[in-house]
N, C-alpha and C positions, 0 to 999 in steps of 0.2 A: 571017424572023427579026427580032425586035424588039430593038434595042440600048438600053443605058442607060449612064449615066455611072457611073464607080466610080474609086476610088483603089486601086491594086494595087502589087505589088513583084515583081521578077523574081529578086532575090537577098537574102540577109540583109545587113544593114549599118545604117548610120546613117540619120537622117531623109531624106536625100537619095535613098534608094532608092524612096521613095514617089512614084508619078507617076500622072497621070490617064490612063484608058483607056476604051474603049468595049467592053463585053461583052454577051453575050446575056442578056436579061431571063429570069429563072427562071419556071417555071410550077408552081402548087401541086399536090401529089399529094393523094390522098384523106386527109382529116382535117387538111390543111394550109391555110393562108391566105397570100395574097400581099399584102404590105404595102407601100404607097408611103411611103418613108422621108422624113419631113420633117426630122428632126434625129437626129444620132447622137452619143452620148457617147463621150469619149476616156478611157481608163483606163491605169494603169501597166502592166497586163498586155499591152496593145497595144504599148507601147514595147518591153517585154522580148521579145515574140514577133517583132517586126520585126527585131531584132538577133540572133535565133537562140535566145533563152531562152524564158521564159514557156511558152506552149502550142505552141511550135514543134515539139516532139516529137509532138504530137497532129496538128497541121496538116500536117506533113511539109514537104518542100522547097517553095519558091516556084516558080511564081507563086501567090499567094493574095490574098484581100481581107480586111483586118483589120476588127475592130469587132464588138462584141456589144450595145451599148446602142442601142435603137431606140425612136423615138416617131414614129408615123405614122398613116396611114389605110388600112383594109382596102380593097383594090382588087378582090379576087376570092377566093372561097372554094371549096375542094375538096369533093368528095363526103363526107358524113358529119359535116361541121362544124355544130354546132348551138348554140355558145356566142357566136358573133360573126356579124355581118352586114356586107355591103358598106357602106361609109361610116362604120363605127365607128372612133372615134379610140382607138388602142391604144398600149400601151408594153410592152416586154419585154426579155429577155435571151436570145434563142433560141439553141439548140444548144450552148451553152458546155459543155465546152471545144472542141467541134468548130467548124468554120468556120461563122459566120453571115453574114459579109460585110456588115456594117452601113455600111461606108464606100461606099455605093452608093445608087442611086435606088429599088431594090426588093429586098426579101428575101422568102423563103418559109420557113415553119417550122410545126410543129404548132400548131394553134389554141390549145391550152391552155398553151403557153408564153408567151402574151400575156395581158394584162388590159386592161379599159377604163382609159384613163389618168385620172388625177385631174381632175375637172371644173374645179377652180380653177387649173389650170396650163396654160401654153402648151406647145408641143411642145419648145421649147428646154429648159425646166426639167424636163419629164418624161423627156427623153433623158438627162439627167444622173443619173437615179435608179437604174435597174434593177440593174446589177452591184454597184454600191456599197451600195445600200440593202439588197439581198438578202444581201450578205456580212455586213453589220452585223446583220441580222435573224436569219439562220440560225446565225451563230457565237454570238450571245448567247442566243437562244431554244433552238435545237436542240442545239447543241454544249455551251454552258455551263449551260443552264437557270437563268438568272439569276433570283434571288428578291428580293422587296422587302427592303430594308435591307442587302443585301450591298454590299461595297465593290468597285467595278469600276475598274480602271486601264486607260486606252485610250492606246496610244502613237500618235503622229501624228494627234492628235485633230482637227486643223484640216484634214485632207486629205479626199479624196473619200469614202472609207469612214468615216474617223474622225469627220467632223461628223455623219454619220448615226448612228453608234454611240453618240455622246454622247446623242443624242435617244431612240434606242431603249432604251438602259440606263435612262435617266431615266423613260421610259414604263413600264418594268418595275419601277420603284420603287427602283432602286439608288442608292447614293451614288457620284457619278461623279467620277473623278479623271482628268485628261488631261495629256499632255505636248505642248507646243507652244511656238513662239516667243512672247515676251511681247506682240508687236504683235497677236497674234490672240486674246489672253486675253479681252478685252472681248466679242468676238463669241461665243466659245465659252460665256461665262457667260450670254449671251442665249439660247443654245441649251439650257442647263440644266446645264452643268458646275458641280459644287460646289467643286472644288479644282483648281488648275492649276499645272504645274511648267514652268518655262522650262528646257528641256534644255540650252540653250547656256550657262546660268549655274550650273546645279545638277545634280549626279548624282541621278537620280530615286530611286535606292535610299537615298540620304541623307535624302530628304524625305518618304517615304511607307513605310508598313508595314502588316501585318495585312490584306492585300488578298485577297479571296475569288477574284476572277478577273482576270487580265491579258489583254486583247486586244492582241496584238502585231502591229501593221501595219507594222513596220519590219524585224525579223528580225536574226539574228546577223551578217548580212553587214555591218551598220553598228554598230560599237562594241559588239558582243556583246550587243545589246539583249535578245534571248531569254534568254540565260544569266544576265544581271544581273537579269532580271525574276524569276527564282527567289528571289532574296534578299528580295523584298518580299511574297511569298505567305505567308499563314498555313498551318498544317499542314492538309493535305487540299486546299489551294487548287489552282486549275487555271490553267494557261497555255495559251491558244489562239493558236497561231502561224499566221498567214495567208500571208505571202509565202514561198514555196518550202519550206514545212514547217520541219523542224528535223532535227539530226543525231541518230543513235542515241546518241551520247554525252550529249546534252542529256536525252534520254528516260531514260537510266540515272541521270543525276545527279538528275533530279527524283524518280524512284522511291526512290532511296537516301535522300532527304530527306523522304519521306513526302508528296510533292507529285505532282500530275498534270500531264501535258503532252499536247497533242493538236494534230495538224496539221489544217488545214481548207481545203477547196475549195468554192466556192459552186456551185450548180446551178440551172437554170431552175426557176421556181416561180411559175406564173401565179396560183395560189390565194393565195399570200402577197402578191403584188403587188396583188390585189384588196383584202385587208385593209389594206395600207399606203396604198392610194389613199384609203380611207375616213379614215385618220388625217390624211393631208395635207389633205383637204377639210374636216376638223374643226379644222384649225389646229394639230395636235399634232406634225407633222413639217414642218420648213422645208428648203428646198433652196438650197445655196450654189453659184451659177454665176458663176465669175470673168469669163469672156468667151465670146461666141459668135463662131466663126470660120467663113468659107465652107469648103465641102468641099475646095476646092483648096489650102487652107492647113493640110492635115493634118500636113505635116512641121513646120510652126511649132508646132503643138499638141504634137507629140511632143517637140520641143526644150524647150519650157517644162515639160512634165511631168518630163522627165529632170532638169532643174535642181532639182526637188523643193521649189519655193517657191509652188505654186499654193494658193490659198484656196478650198476646195471643188472644183468641177469645171470642165473645159473642154468645150465642146460644138461640133460641126461642124453647120452648116446645109446640108442636102443639097438641099432644095427651093429653086428660084430665088426 
């Protein structure tokens, strides 16, 4: 038996339930690859799942190993893999919403859930991308079908998903409006935002109207953000709600007003990550990493994400 380092939990609870363990290293099945994790991204869904929300209903009761964002090196390939080779540098969001176990030295997953990481990025930056950038990409392209010239409002525009959503929406030719604290406005303008609203000083529904698409990364759990977003949509406009979906009442309200509302959950997509890597290498998408912490400080990363003040992403360095 070959052991590896990981961060696990034996019960639901606060960040203090996360602890270092030694567990058996996985082996790739046919069509899977074994990836040596160099860096792992940390996301709000990790924090929610640790405490019993998020994807806990999918993972079941602890013990389990959190984390879905991976950047690393292919260590071994299973029978039938023909898109990757041993030694390839890859990034991905394997298995979501099932357990991927990214807070560990090795993960296994189907080879096509990974892609070659952007050549211009190190592993820390690449690990910050998959879940957040795929959420932005799939919600704006696949769910909302954003078209050039449309007005897109992005809530929590400076967050992990939000800062990618600003850039993806701009890449699609949209007029991009974001909500964020004033201190982050200059950075978001650099990323392509056309208009910004300081939600701590102004009610967004008083500052913007005639919006085609709202990407809500906050949800009704905070100041009825989803419900209030209906007020800024033009007839036929679409609300895409990412965190925890939305209530049947919200859907009925939207339909009664001639609007549309759709819940969204991201899924693994190696082909999209390949397209995104080209955009990154062409300078079209930038990555905001606030800090890189050692794997053993996963609890600290969770505390900081729960505080809701991060700019971009936090990343755990797994490899020594």
